[in-house]
MDTraj code that builds the backbone (N, CA, C; nanometers):
import mdtraj as md
import numpy as np

residues = "MET HIS PRO PRO PRO LEU ALA PRO ILE GLY GLN ARG GLN VAL HIS LEU ASP PHE HIS THR SER GLU HIS LEU GLU ASN ILE ALA ASP ALA PHE SER LYS GLU GLY PHE GLN ALA ALA LEU LYS ILE GLY ASN ILE ASP SER ILE ASN LEU PHE ALA LYS CYS HIS HIS SER TRP SER TYR TYR PRO THR ASP ILE GLY ARG MET HIS PRO ASN LEU ASN PHE ASP LEU LEU GLY ALA GLN LEU GLU ALA CYS SER ARG ASN ARG ASP".split()
xyz = np.array([
    [1.8784, 5.8517, 5.6820],
    [1.9928, 5.7912, 5.7513],
    [2.0957, 5.7986, 5.6187],
    [2.2412, 5.7933, 5.6211],
    [2.3178, 5.7763, 5.5457],
    [2.3995, 5.6446, 5.5268],
    [2.4134, 5.6064, 5.4502],
    [2.5138, 5.4824, 5.4705],
    [2.6760, 5.4929, 5.5155],
    [2.7728, 5.4170, 5.5891],
    [2.8479, 5.4435, 5.6553],
    [2.9485, 5.4483, 5.5390],
    [3.0503, 5.5780, 5.5040],
    [3.1265, 5.5805, 5.3926],
    [3.2591, 5.4276, 5.3364],
    [3.2432, 5.4406, 5.2416],
    [3.3027, 5.3026, 5.1827],
    [3.5370, 5.3615, 5.2231],
    [3.5709, 5.2380, 5.2400],
    [3.6935, 5.2312, 5.2722],
    [3.7623, 5.2918, 5.1181],
    [3.8546, 5.3656, 5.1550],
    [3.8906, 5.4072, 5.0330],
    [4.0150, 5.3296, 4.9507],
    [4.0045, 5.3393, 4.8294],
    [4.0611, 5.2178, 4.7602],
    [4.1606, 5.2251, 4.7293],
    [4.2724, 5.1465, 4.7369],
    [4.4201, 5.1972, 4.7555],
    [4.4859, 5.2705, 4.6290],
    [4.5716, 5.3100, 4.6503],
    [4.6849, 5.3752, 4.5486],
    [4.7293, 5.2958, 4.4623],
    [4.7734, 5.1226, 4.4759],
    [4.8644, 5.0644, 4.4289],
    [4.7604, 4.9470, 4.4016],
    [4.6647, 4.9403, 4.2920],
    [4.6021, 4.8260, 4.2751],
    [4.6314, 4.7276, 4.1757],
    [4.6076, 4.6227, 4.1661],
    [4.6365, 4.4517, 4.0748],
    [4.5192, 4.4170, 4.0710],
    [4.5165, 4.3838, 3.9063],
    [4.3955, 4.3013, 3.8430],
    [4.4456, 4.2069, 3.8235],
    [4.4081, 4.0865, 3.8954],
    [4.5132, 3.9644, 3.9159],
    [4.3941, 3.8880, 3.8147],
    [4.4062, 3.8237, 3.6999],
    [4.3610, 3.7897, 3.5993],
    [4.3698, 3.6251, 3.5448],
    [4.2571, 3.5473, 3.5224],
    [4.3589, 3.4485, 3.4898],
    [4.2606, 3.3770, 3.3885],
    [4.3303, 3.3263, 3.2513],
    [4.2649, 3.2945, 3.1770],
    [4.2804, 3.1260, 3.0825],
    [4.2909, 3.0405, 3.1900],
    [4.4260, 2.9335, 3.1460],
    [4.2985, 2.8417, 3.0779],
    [4.3616, 2.8249, 2.9736],
    [4.3179, 2.6714, 2.8930],
    [4.3352, 2.5545, 2.9967],
    [4.2287, 2.4511, 2.9697],
    [4.2379, 2.3703, 2.9848],
    [4.3535, 2.2386, 2.9565],
    [4.4098, 2.2964, 2.8544],
    [4.5124, 2.2243, 2.7808],
    [4.6406, 2.2408, 2.8286],
    [4.6713, 2.3310, 2.9157],
    [4.7637, 2.4189, 2.9997],
    [4.8031, 2.2772, 3.1482],
    [4.9098, 2.2574, 3.1476],
    [4.9301, 2.1896, 3.2637],
    [4.9943, 2.2219, 3.3766],
    [5.0072, 2.1542, 3.4771],
    [5.0705, 2.2140, 3.6238],
    [5.0292, 2.3441, 3.6545],
    [4.9082, 2.3425, 3.6743],
    [4.8465, 2.5105, 3.6615],
    [4.9015, 2.5656, 3.8558],
    [4.9848, 2.6612, 3.8088],
    [4.9986, 2.7224, 3.9511],
    [5.0802, 2.5922, 4.0583],
    [5.1614, 2.5438, 4.0058],
    [5.2566, 2.4122, 4.0934],
    [5.3431, 2.4599, 4.1572],
    [5.3954, 2.5885, 4.0950],
    [5.5257, 2.7039, 4.1599],
    [5.4390, 2.7685, 4.2382],
    [5.3414, 2.8153, 4.2816],
    [5.2712, 2.8813, 4.3858],
    [5.3608, 2.9008, 4.5232],
    [5.3714, 3.0235, 4.5508],
    [5.4470, 2.9834, 4.6769],
    [5.3707, 3.1230, 4.7601],
    [5.3279, 3.1193, 4.8825],
    [5.2410, 3.2092, 4.9475],
    [5.3624, 3.3351, 5.0077],
    [5.4775, 3.2597, 5.0666],
    [5.5971, 3.3702, 5.0661],
    [5.6069, 3.4235, 4.9378],
    [5.6131, 3.3847, 4.8520],
    [5.6694, 3.4412, 4.7223],
    [5.5888, 3.5558, 4.6576],
    [5.4889, 3.5226, 4.6783],
    [5.3029, 3.5759, 4.6493],
    [5.3398, 3.7427, 4.7371],
    [5.3551, 3.7095, 4.8621],
    [5.3718, 3.7979, 4.9302],
    [5.4504, 3.9116, 4.9561],
    [5.5825, 3.8529, 4.9168],
    [5.7063, 3.9229, 4.8741],
    [5.6903, 4.0506, 4.7799],
    [5.5980, 3.9393, 4.6341],
    [5.5911, 4.0078, 4.5178],
    [5.4748, 4.1377, 4.5391],
    [5.3695, 4.0998, 4.6667],
    [5.3024, 4.2070, 4.6591],
    [5.3609, 4.3374, 4.7337],
    [5.4653, 4.3261, 4.8527],
    [5.5227, 4.4065, 4.9133],
    [5.6342, 4.4649, 4.8124],
    [5.7018, 4.4004, 4.7609],
    [5.7949, 4.5115, 4.6656],
    [5.7109, 4.5566, 4.5480],
    [5.5908, 4.5781, 4.5351],
    [5.5145, 4.6560, 4.4368],
    [5.4598, 4.7434, 4.5048],
    [5.4438, 4.7387, 4.6565],
    [5.3524, 4.8238, 4.7304],
    [5.2051, 4.8640, 4.7297],
    [5.1779, 4.7308, 4.6984],
    [5.0486, 4.6709, 4.6522],
    [4.9356, 4.6739, 4.7917],
    [4.8268, 4.7596, 4.7792],
    [4.7332, 4.7711, 4.8549],
    [4.6190, 4.7503, 4.8317],
    [4.5736, 4.7023, 4.6994],
    [4.4687, 4.6355, 4.6961],
    [4.4646, 4.5591, 4.5595],
    [4.3980, 4.4494, 4.6086],
    [4.4006, 4.3432, 4.4668],
    [4.2721, 4.2794, 4.4420],
    [4.2644, 4.2440, 4.2938],
    [4.1492, 4.1926, 4.2902],
    [4.1788, 4.0269, 4.2200],
    [4.1382, 4.0040, 4.3309],
    [4.1459, 3.8046, 4.2595],
    [4.0241, 3.7254, 4.2096],
    [4.0619, 3.6587, 4.1362],
    [3.9703, 3.5790, 4.0514],
    [3.9547, 3.4353, 4.0762],
    [3.7785, 3.3780, 4.1478],
    [3.7964, 3.2902, 4.1674],
    [3.7473, 3.1976, 4.0277],
    [3.6829, 3.2419, 3.9127],
    [3.6542, 3.1639, 3.7832],
    [3.6897, 3.2263, 3.6425],
    [3.7505, 3.1475, 3.5864],
    [3.7309, 3.2523, 3.4706],
    [3.6840, 3.2246, 3.3338],
    [3.6716, 3.2834, 3.2398],
    [3.5828, 3.2897, 3.1299],
    [3.5957, 3.1751, 3.0276],
    [3.6627, 3.0536, 3.0625],
    [3.6900, 2.9640, 3.0122],
    [3.6031, 2.8530, 3.1186],
    [3.5216, 2.9321, 3.2281],
    [3.4573, 2.8220, 3.3047],
    [3.5140, 2.7625, 3.4658],
    [3.6392, 2.7601, 3.4131],
    [3.7502, 2.6805, 3.5548],
    [3.7457, 2.7812, 3.6661],
    [3.6865, 2.6752, 3.7672],
    [3.7184, 2.7326, 3.8772],
    [3.8588, 2.7593, 3.9155],
    [3.9115, 2.8153, 4.0447],
    [4.0104, 2.8137, 4.0719],
    [4.0204, 2.7763, 4.2320],
    [3.9451, 2.6922, 4.2673],
    [3.9003, 2.6677, 4.4087],
    [3.7898, 2.5705, 4.3988],
    [3.8046, 2.4412, 4.5011],
    [3.7122, 2.3275, 4.5246],
    [3.5854, 2.3904, 4.5212],
    [3.4750, 2.3224, 4.4102],
    [3.3461, 2.3762, 4.4189],
    [3.2522, 2.2780, 4.3968],
    [3.1225, 2.2557, 4.4203],
    [3.0391, 2.1717, 4.3987],
    [2.9404, 2.2052, 4.2979],
    [2.9427, 2.3026, 4.2789],
    [2.8619, 2.3701, 4.2225],
    [2.9405, 2.4164, 4.0374],
    [3.0404, 2.4399, 4.0366],
    [3.1173, 2.4655, 3.8993],
    [3.1951, 2.3492, 3.8667],
    [3.3155, 2.3569, 3.7896],
    [3.4438, 2.2448, 3.8041],
    [3.5656, 2.3364, 3.8410],
    [3.6237, 2.2745, 3.8769],
    [3.7461, 2.3229, 3.9509],
    [3.8465, 2.2815, 3.8133],
    [3.9419, 2.3733, 3.7749],
    [4.0478, 2.3926, 3.6766],
    [4.1325, 2.2376, 3.6609],
    [4.0925, 2.1782, 3.5651],
    [4.1151, 2.0010, 3.5298],
    [4.3022, 1.9953, 3.5875],
    [4.3697, 2.0718, 3.5664],
    [4.5192, 2.1321, 3.5638],
    [4.5337, 2.1674, 3.7144],
    [4.4467, 2.1543, 3.8378],
    [4.4875, 2.2757, 3.9291],
    [4.4745, 2.1356, 4.0342],
    [4.5945, 2.1414, 4.1141],
    [4.6027, 2.0369, 4.2210],
    [4.5613, 2.1088, 4.3779],
    [4.5077, 2.2169, 4.3623],
    [4.4594, 2.2728, 4.5293],
    [4.4130, 2.4168, 4.5192],
    [4.3628, 2.4532, 4.6139],
    [4.2910, 2.5709, 4.6232],
    [4.3294, 2.7044, 4.6174],
    [4.3615, 2.7187, 4.4441],
    [4.4519, 2.8557, 4.4468],
    [4.4075, 2.9685, 4.4791],
    [4.2949, 3.0085, 4.4739],
    [4.1889, 3.1550, 4.5297],
    [4.2077, 3.1119, 4.7000],
    [4.2220, 3.0285, 4.7447],
    [4.2037, 3.0135, 4.9324],
    [4.3559, 3.0375, 4.9554],
    [4.4385, 2.9938, 4.8750],
    [4.5811, 3.0156, 4.9147],
    [4.6395, 3.1964, 4.8870],
    [4.6004, 3.2190, 4.7869],
    [4.5983, 3.3427, 4.7730],
    [4.5094, 3.4590, 4.8746],
    [4.4269, 3.4102, 4.9297],
    [4.3493, 3.5013, 5.0053],
    [4.4408, 3.4932, 5.1313],
    [4.4714, 3.3502, 5.1621],
    [4.5544, 3.3412, 5.2981],
    [4.6590, 3.4006, 5.2964],
    [4.7083, 3.4004, 5.2022],
    [4.8404, 3.4790, 5.1611],
    [4.8193, 3.6296, 5.1657],
    [4.7337, 3.6958, 5.1219],
    [4.6908, 3.8822, 5.1302],
    [4.6577, 3.8811, 5.2814],
    [4.5645, 3.8256, 5.3506],
    [4.5284, 3.8232, 5.4684],
    [4.6428, 3.8376, 5.5973],
    [4.7131, 3.7361, 5.5694],
    [4.8790, 3.7453, 5.6711],
    [4.9714, 3.8337, 5.6411],
    [4.9541, 3.9190, 5.5191],
    [5.0334, 4.0146, 5.4518],
    [5.0083, 4.1449, 5.5022],
    [4.9027, 4.1793, 5.5691],
    [4.9153, 4.2935, 5.6148],
    [4.9593, 4.3323, 5.7108],
    [5.0140, 4.4693, 5.7369],
    [5.0767, 4.5267, 5.8381],
    [5.0343, 4.5022, 5.9721],
])
top = md.Topology()
chain = top.add_chain()
for i, resn in enumerate(residues, 1):
    res = top.add_residue(resn, chain, resSeq=i)
    for name in ("N", "CA", "C"):
        top.add_atom(name, md.element.get_by_symbol(name[0]), res)
traj = md.Trajectory(xyz[None], top)
């Protein structure tokens, strides 16, 4: 028995990466779900890789295991995921 085939990977992919020092303030304060969605549509992006944690060890979502970035005031990863899921045609 063979496993089911994988879904094809998109042609327009983005590797969205965060390496944000704790010395930077107001992380993602200007984030807009609508703006994020618009940018993905303008770029004709059909695949995106979002980061939950960076090499500085900061998480971009609330967590009890790690530590959320000290200058991030909301669940950025969750907001990005929600924007992506609502951006499907």
